N, C-alpha and C positions, 0 to 999 in steps of 0.2 A: 556429437550425436550420441556416442556411446555413454558419455557422462550424463546426458539428459535421461537416457533410458535407465541408467543405474539409479539416478535420483528418484525417478518415477516409480521404479520397482521397489525401492526402499520405502517410499511413502505408502505404496499399496500394501507392503508387508506389515508396516507398523499399524496401519488402519485395520488390516485383517486381524492381527493379534489383539488389538484393542477391542474390536467388535466381538471376538471370540470370548474375551474375558469380561465384557460389559455385563452389568447386572440390570436385568429388565424386571420391572414390577408394574402391576396395574391394579386398579380398583375403582370403586364408585366415588363420585364427587357430587356435591350439592352446595347450593348457596343462593345468594340474592344478587340482583343487578340493579343499579340506579342509572337510568338512561335519560339522555336528553337528545332532542333532534335539533341540530344546528342548521338553520336555514340560511341560504345565501342572501336573502333579503329579509329585513326585519319588518314584516307587515302585520304580524299579530303576535299575541302572547303565547308562549309555549311553557307548559308545566312538566317537570320531570316525572317519571313514573318508576315504580319499583316492581320487579317481576322475579320469578324463580329461574334458577339455573340448575340443571341436573344432567348427569350422564356418567361416562366412564373416561378415565384418563390413564395413560401409561407413561412410565419414566424409564429411561435407559441411561445409566451413569457409567462413565468409563473410570475404572479403578485407578487410584493414585493421583489423579489430576483434578478431580472435583468438577469436571465438566460433563455435561450430558445433554440429552434432548428430552422433551416431553411432547406428547400428542394427545388430543382428546376428541371425543365425539359427544357434543352437549346439546341438549335442548335449552334454548334461551328465549325468554319472553321479553321483548323490548318495546319501545314506543314512547308516546307522550300524549298529553292532552293539548289539543290545538284550539285556541279561542277564535274560530273562524268568524263568529258572529260580530267581531270587532270591525270587520270590513264589509262594506255594502256589497262587494262583488260576490261574497259567499252568503251574506245574510239574506239577500233576495231569494236565494234558493232554499231557505229554511235552515241553514246550518247555524249552530251555536257553538257550544263547547263540545268538541268531538274527541273521543278517546281513540287514538290510532294504535292498534295492537299490531305487532310484527312478531311472528313465531318463526324462529330460526333453528336450523341444524347448523351448529357452529363447530368448525374444525380448526382448532388452534395448533400451531407447531412452534415450539419455543426452544431456543438454546438457553440452558441454565447453568449456573455455577453455584455449587453448594460447598460451604466450609466444612471439610471433613477431617481436617488434621488439627484436632483440639485435645490431644492426649486422652482420647476415650470419651470426652464430654459430648462428642457428636452423637453418641448412642442415645443420649438423653435429649439433646437439643442441637439442631443444626440449621442455621439460617441459610437462605438461598435467594438469589435474584434470577430473573428470567426475562426474556423478551423475544418477540418474533411476529410473524404474520398470522392472520386468522381469516379464514374463508367462512362466510355465513350464507347458507342457502335458505331462501324463503320457503316455508312450508305452509303458512297460513297468515291471514291478515284480516283487519277490520273491513267491512263492506261500506266504505265511504267513497261515493262516486266522485267527489271533488279531488281525490288523490289517485295518482298513478304510481303503483309500487314497482320497484326494481325486483328482478327475480333473485337477487342476492347482492352481497357487497363484500368488499375486502377491507380489512383493517390492520393496524399495527398495534401491538400491545406490549406493555412492560409492567413489571410488578416485583414485589418482594414477598417472601414467605418464611415459614419456620417449620421444620420437621421435628416431631416429638416422638421419642421412643422408637424411632426407625419405622414407624407405621403411619402415624397421623401427620397430615400436612394442612396447615392453615395459611392461606395466602390472599393478598389483595392486589388488584391490578386495575389499570386503566387502558381502554382501547380507543384509539383514534380512527374514525372512519375515513378511509382514503377514497372511496367511491360513494355515490349517492344511494340512499336507501329508498327515497320516494321523491316525487315531484307533484306540484299542484297542477291539476288538469287544465285549468284556465290560464295559468301562468307557468308554463313548463320550464321557464328559465329560473323559476324559484324552486330549487331543489334543497334537500336536507341530508346531511350526513349524521350518522349516529356517534354520540360520545357516551361511553359506557364504563361505569365503575362496577367492579365485581368483587365480592368476598366469597370464597369457597372453602369448604372443608373436605378433605379427601382421606380415604383409608386405603393403603397399598398392601397388597398381599405379598 
């Protein structure tokens, strides 16, 4: 029991020292997303859409080991064009090609690893990889009565990036929707999850 307490105390001490020495930076970020809605049933055509992404992000890196975390608060416009007119069940209600917009407050939390031991070259260019969960809260949507929208969704994302001159970060990522973003009102077993590519540029103070 005493050994367990000693190990736990040592871990807490190491974490405390690391947190105290960790470097935290934050700044604005902006980019574009390419979204697709992946339905559980292939009943009609779906076209991907491009939308803006913008907000703030913060990065906390632990010195000497290259590991850290990042968190953000982003506005993200997602959605797709749904060709509902291809099926009589929706065509009889006057639906054709409907653009489904979803406006989210997105909160990503990632574990990241950055290559920082390159004999000083990392001050010019430092690649990194990251991944983690993302929570999206629905803030606005298209008024399409044929669709029931979820109040939010959860996804998992992974990506790569590069830091330039210790200030600029350019990254690309893909997010897999783990929960549904919307359902069709007449066929509520036909739900859709979001698949989302993002490219963002950030400036960290």
